[in-house]
GUSE-536344 format. One line per field, with one value per residue (C-alpha): x, y, z; residue number from 1. Coordinates in nm, 3 decimals, always signed. Example, Ala and Ser with C-alpha at 12.3 -4.5 7.8 and 13.67 -1.06 7.14 Angstrom:
x: (+1.230  +1.367)
y: (-0.450  -0.106)
z: (+0.780  +0.714)
seq: (1  2)
! end
This chain:
x: (+3.373  +3.620  +3.918  +4.125  +4.012  +4.216  +3.948  +3.948  +4.326  +4.406  +4.098  +3.858  +4.104  +4.354  +4.079  +3.893  +4.212  +4.366  +4.041  +3.968  +4.300  +4.249  +3.927  +3.948  +3.621  +3.448  +3.132  +3.331  +3.505  +3.180  +3.007  +3.297  +3.330  +2.953  +2.937  +3.243  +3.090  +2.766  +2.976  +3.154  +2.822  +2.661  +2.905  +2.694  +2.352  +2.293  +1.923  +2.003  +2.158  +1.799  +1.770  +2.094  +1.970  +1.631  +1.795  +2.026  +1.745  +1.522  +1.792  +1.928  +1.577  +1.521  +1.845  +1.754  +1.406  +1.548  +1.780  +1.484  +1.221  +1.234  +0.894  +0.956  +0.650  +0.728  +1.091  +0.987  +0.756  +1.040  +1.267  +1.003  +0.904  +1.258  +1.401  +1.094  +1.138  +1.500  +1.415  +1.120  +1.346  +1.601  +1.333  +1.170  +1.484  +1.667  +1.399  +1.077  +1.159  +1.297  +0.976  +0.752  +0.957  +0.947  +0.570  +0.519  +0.746  +0.566  +0.234  +0.346  +0.453  +0.108  -0.067  -0.152  -0.038  +0.007  +0.034  +0.327  +0.586  +0.921  +0.942  +1.302  +1.417  +1.775  +1.961  +2.122  +2.487  +2.582  +2.223  +2.279  +2.577  +2.443  +2.109  +2.289  +2.491  +2.169  +1.996  +2.293  +2.290  +1.918  +1.933  +2.244  +2.074  +1.766  +1.974  +2.174  +2.498  +2.569  +2.461  +2.315  +2.474  +2.278  +2.500  +2.337  +2.655  +2.853  +2.598  +2.578  +2.955  +2.931  +2.666  +2.802  +3.180  +3.304  +3.576  +3.319  +2.996  +2.944  +3.107  +3.178  +3.308  +2.980  +3.125  +2.925  +2.898  +3.068  +3.371  +3.456  +3.267  +3.582  +3.757  +3.457  +3.441  +3.807  +3.807  +3.931  +4.217  +4.370  +4.731  +4.751  +5.088  +5.000  +4.881  +5.002  +5.249  +4.995  +4.735  +4.939  +5.072  +4.722  +4.601  +4.895  +4.860  +4.487  +4.550  +4.806  +4.569  +4.288  +4.468  +4.763  +4.608  +4.228  +4.196  +4.470  +4.286  +3.959  +4.096  +4.173  +3.878  +3.589  +3.603  +3.632  +3.331  +3.115  +3.156  +3.133  +2.948  +3.262  +3.510  +3.704  +3.729  +4.076  +3.960  +3.656  +3.877  +4.128  +3.849  +3.686  +4.014  +4.090  +3.753  +3.810  +4.127  +3.982  +3.689  +3.914  +4.178  +3.919  +3.719  +4.013  +4.187  +3.886  +3.873  +4.245  +4.205  +3.908  +4.122  +4.398  +4.156  +4.007  +4.350  +4.405  +4.119  +4.194  +3.929  +4.029  +3.816  +3.822  +3.961  +3.726  +3.937  +4.168  +4.326  +3.999  +4.155  +4.374  +4.060  +4.048  +3.668  +3.367  +3.281  +3.633  +3.598  +3.297  +3.488  +3.759  +3.565  +3.380  +3.400  +3.176  +2.889  +2.926  +2.938  +2.638  +2.436  +2.542  +2.451  +2.138  +1.982  +2.124  +2.132  +1.782  +1.654  +1.793  +2.152  +2.302  +2.040  +1.778  +1.795  +2.035  +1.746  +1.661  +2.025  +2.042  +1.723  +1.863  +2.179  +1.980  +1.757  +2.052  +2.269  +1.978  +1.902  +2.274  +2.282  +1.980  +2.152  +2.418  +2.169  +1.816  +1.879  +1.808  +2.175  +2.258  +1.980  +2.103  +2.460  +2.340  +2.150  +2.461  +2.671  +2.397  +2.403  +2.783  +2.772  +2.499  +2.698  +3.010  +2.809  +2.720  +3.049  +3.292  +3.477  +3.563  +3.662  +3.889  +4.090  +4.206  +4.552  +4.565  +4.653  +4.357  +4.118  +4.245  +4.225  +3.880  +3.748  +3.886  +3.729  +3.391  +3.413  +3.523  +3.220  +3.005  +3.175  +3.058  +2.698  +2.783  +2.954  +2.696  +2.463  +2.183  +2.118  +2.192  +2.544  +2.600  +2.485  +2.697  +3.011  +2.976  +2.922  +3.235  +3.439  +3.336  +3.274  +3.577  +3.561  +3.879  +4.042  +4.307  +4.347  +4.725  +4.750  +4.492  +4.625  +4.987  +4.906  +4.653  +4.873  +5.144  +4.920  +4.737  +5.067  +5.131  +4.773  +4.765  +5.077  +4.950  +4.607  +4.713  +5.058  +5.142  +5.053  +4.746  +4.761  +4.672  +4.955  +5.210  +5.371  +5.358  +5.700  +5.896  +6.270  +6.426  +6.420  +6.064  +5.950  +6.101  +5.939  +5.598  +5.627  +5.723  +5.423  +5.195  +5.337  +5.275  +4.915  +4.879  +5.023  +4.769  +4.490  +4.625  +4.627  +4.272  +3.939  +3.923  +3.756  +3.468  +3.497  +3.294  +3.101  +2.961  +2.690  +2.575)
y: (+2.920  +3.188  +3.330  +3.261  +2.899  +2.592  +2.446  +2.765  +2.795  +2.430  +2.304  +2.560  +2.820  +2.582  +2.383  +2.695  +2.860  +2.573  +2.466  +2.828  +2.863  +2.532  +2.662  +2.865  +3.032  +3.320  +3.118  +2.827  +3.061  +3.240  +2.911  +2.779  +3.094  +3.100  +2.735  +2.775  +3.080  +2.895  +2.612  +2.869  +3.021  +2.684  +2.619  +2.851  +2.725  +2.570  +2.661  +3.030  +2.972  +2.987  +3.346  +3.442  +3.282  +3.457  +3.798  +3.722  +3.611  +3.910  +4.172  +4.001  +3.984  +4.349  +4.445  +4.257  +4.412  +4.763  +4.691  +4.619  +4.868  +5.240  +5.349  +5.563  +5.443  +5.076  +5.129  +5.290  +4.996  +4.748  +4.949  +4.967  +4.600  +4.461  +4.690  +4.634  +4.256  +4.273  +4.504  +4.285  +3.982  +4.187  +4.343  +4.010  +3.820  +4.105  +4.328  +4.130  +4.029  +4.374  +4.532  +4.298  +4.356  +4.733  +4.733  +4.518  +4.744  +5.057  +4.895  +4.818  +5.180  +5.291  +5.044  +4.782  +4.422  +4.312  +3.931  +3.949  +3.675  +3.684  +3.463  +3.370  +3.414  +3.314  +3.597  +3.481  +3.582  +3.849  +3.935  +4.307  +4.306  +4.107  +4.290  +4.623  +4.479  +4.390  +4.721  +4.923  +4.716  +4.772  +5.145  +5.194  +5.005  +5.224  +5.543  +5.430  +5.432  +5.074  +4.853  +4.541  +4.213  +3.950  +3.674  +3.531  +3.359  +3.681  +3.854  +3.560  +3.579  +3.948  +3.898  +3.579  +3.626  +3.459  +3.713  +3.988  +3.794  +3.794  +4.117  +4.332  +4.560  +4.655  +4.644  +4.805  +4.625  +4.905  +4.883  +4.528  +4.504  +4.540  +4.265  +4.033  +4.100  +4.001  +3.717  +3.473  +3.699  +3.793  +3.692  +3.469  +3.613  +3.980  +4.052  +3.741  +3.923  +4.191  +3.923  +3.738  +4.060  +4.197  +3.862  +3.823  +4.179  +4.127  +3.803  +3.974  +4.264  +4.027  +3.756  +3.930  +4.273  +4.257  +3.914  +3.985  +4.297  +4.104  +3.834  +4.104  +4.342  +4.103  +3.933  +4.276  +4.411  +4.118  +4.259  +4.623  +4.725  +4.662  +4.844  +5.146  +5.464  +5.368  +5.019  +5.160  +5.392  +5.116  +4.881  +5.133  +5.249  +4.882  +4.821  +5.115  +4.949  +4.597  +4.693  +4.879  +4.610  +4.333  +4.486  +4.643  +4.306  +4.133  +4.394  +4.351  +3.974  +4.022  +4.244  +3.986  +3.705  +3.913  +3.964  +3.586  +3.557  +3.870  +4.089  +4.423  +4.492  +4.861  +5.006  +5.003  +5.180  +5.477  +5.533  +5.665  +5.748  +6.009  +6.210  +6.575  +6.604  +6.375  +6.422  +6.312  +6.014  +5.893  +5.936  +5.709  +5.455  +5.165  +5.357  +5.120  +5.161  +5.537  +5.603  +5.369  +5.563  +5.890  +5.791  +5.582  +5.744  +6.084  +6.239  +6.114  +6.269  +6.603  +6.587  +6.923  +7.121  +7.326  +7.494  +7.401  +7.230  +7.024  +6.923  +6.823  +6.620  +6.440  +6.357  +6.232  +6.006  +5.870  +5.796  +5.656  +5.407  +5.343  +5.259  +5.031  +4.857  +4.740  +4.555  +4.530  +4.716  +5.060  +5.097  +5.097  +5.343  +5.581  +5.539  +5.641  +5.941  +6.042  +6.047  +6.229  +6.500  +6.518  +6.562  +6.824  +7.010  +7.003  +7.144  +7.437  +7.508  +7.344  +7.664  +7.732  +7.369  +7.370  +7.661  +7.453  +7.290  +6.961  +6.754  +6.900  +6.822  +6.465  +6.405  +6.561  +6.357  +6.034  +6.113  +6.178  +5.852  +5.661  +5.786  +5.655  +5.316  +5.291  +5.293  +5.069  +4.805  +4.806  +4.508  +4.739  +5.098  +5.023  +4.909  +5.219  +5.447  +5.273  +5.273  +5.643  +5.724  +5.532  +5.704  +6.059  +6.032  +5.902  +5.561  +5.425  +5.092  +4.949  +4.607  +4.571  +4.250  +4.349  +4.702  +4.597  +4.356  +4.589  +4.898  +4.710  +4.600  +4.934  +5.110  +4.908  +4.939  +5.310  +5.385  +5.187  +5.348  +5.709  +5.737  +5.431  +5.369  +5.168  +4.870  +5.072  +5.315  +5.034  +4.934  +4.561  +4.516  +4.367  +4.329  +4.019  +4.146  +4.274  +3.950  +3.745  +3.967  +3.952  +3.574  +3.536  +3.739  +3.545  +3.218  +3.341  +3.417  +3.061  +2.919  +3.124  +2.982  +2.631  +2.690  +2.821  +2.813  +3.067  +3.390  +3.521  +3.869  +4.129  +4.246  +3.898  +3.984  +4.282)
z: (+1.480  +1.584  +1.393  +1.703  +1.738  +1.649  +1.421  +1.215  +1.197  +1.126  +0.939  +0.799  +0.672  +0.503  +0.330  +0.215  +0.094  -0.101  -0.269  -0.367  -0.550  -0.731  -0.887  -1.206  -1.304  -1.122  -1.054  -0.912  -0.670  -0.579  -0.508  -0.303  -0.090  -0.034  +0.070  +0.291  +0.454  +0.527  +0.672  +0.888  +0.999  +1.072  +1.357  +1.574  +1.468  +1.127  +1.143  +1.112  +0.772  +0.646  +0.770  +0.600  +0.277  +0.306  +0.345  +0.053  -0.181  -0.094  -0.151  -0.464  -0.614  -0.526  -0.699  -1.017  -1.016  -0.974  -1.266  -1.491  -1.372  -1.449  -1.314  -1.002  -0.810  -0.865  -0.772  -0.442  -0.378  -0.435  -0.206  +0.068  +0.060  +0.048  +0.318  +0.537  +0.498  +0.613  +0.902  +1.007  +1.045  +1.240  +1.461  +1.547  +1.639  +1.808  +1.960  +2.015  +2.372  +2.447  +2.320  +2.520  +2.833  +2.789  +2.737  +3.047  +3.254  +3.132  +3.218  +3.572  +3.619  +3.503  +3.735  +3.474  +3.467  +3.107  +3.080  +2.840  +2.859  +2.678  +2.373  +2.467  +2.108  +2.031  +1.862  +1.535  +1.542  +1.290  +1.193  +1.250  +1.016  +0.723  +0.743  +0.707  +0.418  +0.239  +0.310  +0.183  -0.137  -0.197  -0.124  -0.339  -0.624  -0.586  -0.585  -0.886  -0.688  -0.799  -1.082  -0.921  -1.017  -1.207  -1.072  -0.761  -0.645  -0.667  -0.450  -0.208  -0.171  -0.085  +0.185  +0.342  +0.308  +0.626  +0.697  +0.768  +0.815  +1.190  +1.312  +1.010  +0.886  +0.719  +0.368  +0.089  -0.241  -0.432  -0.201  -0.312  -0.641  -0.851  -0.656  -0.689  -1.064  -1.109  -0.859  -1.124  -1.234  -0.901  -0.835  -0.528  -0.428  -0.487  -0.134  +0.047  +0.272  +0.365  +0.430  +0.689  +0.838  +0.898  +1.029  +1.269  +1.400  +1.455  +1.642  +1.866  +1.936  +2.028  +2.225  +2.387  +2.456  +2.465  +2.625  +2.878  +2.992  +3.002  +3.232  +3.490  +3.466  +3.398  +3.741  +3.904  +3.715  +3.830  +4.184  +4.079  +4.396  +4.603  +4.377  +4.495  +4.291  +4.168  +4.073  +3.890  +3.683  +3.608  +3.502  +3.269  +3.117  +3.071  +2.907  +2.671  +2.546  +2.557  +2.335  +2.092  +2.053  +2.047  +1.764  +1.582  +1.609  +1.454  +1.178  +1.103  +1.088  +0.853  +0.628  +0.625  +0.542  +0.265  +0.111  +0.110  -0.137  -0.338  -0.170  -0.019  +0.287  +0.389  +0.710  +1.008  +1.275  +1.232  +1.575  +1.727  +2.064  +1.895  +1.813  +1.912  +1.921  +1.932  +1.563  +1.468  +1.700  +1.503  +1.177  +1.319  +1.532  +1.364  +1.038  +0.846  +1.095  +1.150  +0.775  +0.725  +0.984  +0.821  +0.464  +0.520  +0.826  +0.924  +0.578  +0.479  +0.804  +0.687  +0.811  +0.896  +0.706  +0.885  +1.222  +1.502  +1.679  +1.372  +1.332  +1.698  +1.660  +1.357  +1.553  +1.853  +1.641  +1.445  +1.747  +1.951  +1.676  +1.641  +2.010  +1.976  +1.683  +1.929  +2.144  +2.281  +2.605  +2.743  +2.830  +2.458  +2.381  +2.653  +2.530  +2.183  +2.322  +2.517  +2.200  +2.013  +2.280  +2.262  +1.884  +1.912  +2.179  +1.964  +1.675  +1.900  +2.080  +1.839  +1.751  +2.112  +2.172  +1.867  +2.009  +2.306  +2.303  +2.112  +2.420  +2.610  +2.324  +2.292  +2.667  +2.690  +2.397  +2.542  +2.880  +2.719  +2.526  +2.837  +3.031  +2.748  +2.770  +3.133  +3.011  +2.715  +2.933  +3.210  +3.229  +3.344  +3.445  +3.810  +3.726  +3.511  +3.795  +4.058  +3.840  +3.759  +4.126  +4.221  +3.951  +4.041  +4.417  +4.600  +4.763  +4.925  +4.857  +4.630  +4.470  +4.455  +4.250  +3.990  +3.965  +3.919  +3.638  +3.480  +3.482  +3.291  +3.005  +3.007  +2.953  +2.637  +2.516  +2.592  +2.392  +2.094  +2.108  +2.167  +2.009  +1.801  +1.435  +1.346  +1.113  +0.801  +0.868  +0.850  +0.521  +0.608  +0.452  +0.739  +0.771  +0.923  +1.281  +1.266  +1.099  +1.380  +1.643  +1.474  +1.432  +1.800  +1.916  +1.684  +1.818  +2.172  +2.070  +1.940  +2.261  +2.454  +2.238  +2.300  +2.674  +2.706  +2.530  +2.247  +2.361  +2.147  +1.999  +2.187  +1.882  +1.819  +2.073  +1.866)
seq: (1  2  3  4  5  6  7  8  9  10  11  12  13  14  15  16  17  18  19  20  21  22  23  24  25  26  27  28  29  30  31  32  33  34  35  36  37  38  39  40  41  42  43  44  45  46  47  48  49  50  51  52  53  54  55  56  57  58  59  60  61  62  63  64  65  66  67  68  69  70  71  72  73  74  75  76  77  78  79  80  81  82  83  84  85  86  87  88  89  90  91  92  93  94  95  96  97  98  99  100  101  102  103  104  105  106  107  108  109  110  111  112  113  114  115  116  117  118  119  120  121  122  123  124  125  126  127  128  129  130  131  132  133  134  135  136  137  138  139  140  141  142  143  144  145  146  147  148  149  150  151  152  153  154  155  156  157  158  159  160  161  162  163  164  165  166  167  168  169  170  171  172  173  174  175  176  177  178  179  180  181  182  183  184  185  186  187  188  189  190  191  192  193  194  195  196  197  198  199  200  201  202  203  204  205  206  207  208  209  210  211  212  213  214  215  216  217  218  219  220  221  222  223  224  225  226  227  228  229  230  231  232  233  234  235  236  237  238  239  240  241  242  243  244  245  246  247  248  249  250  251  252  253  254  255  256  257  258  259  260  261  262  263  264  265  266  267  268  269  270  271  272  273  274  275  276  277  278  279  280  281  282  283  284  285  286  287  288  289  290  291  292  293  294  295  296  297  298  299  300  301  302  303  304  305  306  307  308  309  310  311  312  313  314  315  316  317  318  319  320  321  322  323  324  325  326  327  328  329  330  331  332  333  334  335  336  337  338  339  340  341  342  343  344  345  346  347  348  349  350  351  352  353  354  355  356  357  358  359  360  361  362  363  364  365  366  367  368  369  370  371  372  373  374  375  376  377  378  379  380  381  382  383  384  385  386  387  388  389  390  391  392  393  394  395  396  397  398  399  400  401  402  403  404  405  406  407  408  409  410  411  412  413  414  415  416  417  418  419  420  421  422  423  424  425  426  427  428  429  430  431  432  433  434  435  436  437  438  439  440  441  442  443  444  445  446  447  448  449  450  451  452  453  454  455  456  457  458  459  460  461  462)
! end
């Protein structure tokens, strides 16, 4: 089920919302949100609800055990077993076929023929996100950052909350713990205007900007070998904006949906294409993931302590695994390595870079990110190589129709991404004229959904 689908807008959301506000006690609301979220999740494959429940039970039990046990050795054992259990499930479903394929390919290069066949495992949607939710909860409980809840339904609500279940943000328990604790005392009207404002803006970003760009560039990218240099640049600039507005749109819709139920979901994008260096980009892009990697991987590895080489190694390991988190493909690993190298380079020459004019730093950072998106978008390494060759070694040709349509929407997207305010910089207190304009754009988004099958969000595949 998609946020931008008719069944969600006209069936799931109204039923979930009105029943929720008829219930009075915290447990009733926890149970209802949990059951509704499992209903939401089951629309993809009801069998995978068992995996979600397994992850929830393991991490909840670990939290309760850590609450009771003071012995350091036993606490480490609980941490190790519970985190390993979550990672084992993620590794099997997401990386087993990738691992078998990589071993077979390495064997062929070495002259051996390993009889390894792919298991053809179906990837459960959202598994990367809810696994990271659970791991952050266990680690925070172990560190004493949070006090684990004893209420299973409260915890189940946190893990399965439909607004952020399948594509984030990766919300930490402490970020919404206060809202969950007062879920029976929240005023329904307190954030109602902000809720619908965020949701409408997210829908507009997804349907009118991201999907419009996708309808133009996706067919072109399927025949990437025949693209000209100009077409290649237009496609990749378009993809940069498509990915941003698709995921930022999802995140804004998730924030709006959270507000409808009295839960404040944190910001996930802070105008990342305004960044003046690559480190700032990662503080602004997919904030919940980048901060997760920083706190639960980079810092335990040693962070910025030690020699420059050790710091660079920590960055490379962190970003490589961050790339692999996005998908079981070498393109994602190389994309992660690329960003690790950029971060390491900035750590070395950052002072010189920071003396450049602001516009030069912003343009240079966006260019570096865009080159990374070529690798990220590519279906394989061959496509990445061909696209980069076309972009940096001139090939003639010009697609007039595609370019004319694309340049128009790119102009709008570019202004919003590089100069306009993001959704968290708005007050969401609209006057009459702005309300009418927002309502008209939202209505146009709905008409677009009526006229075509709802388009999945890009991050559902991760």
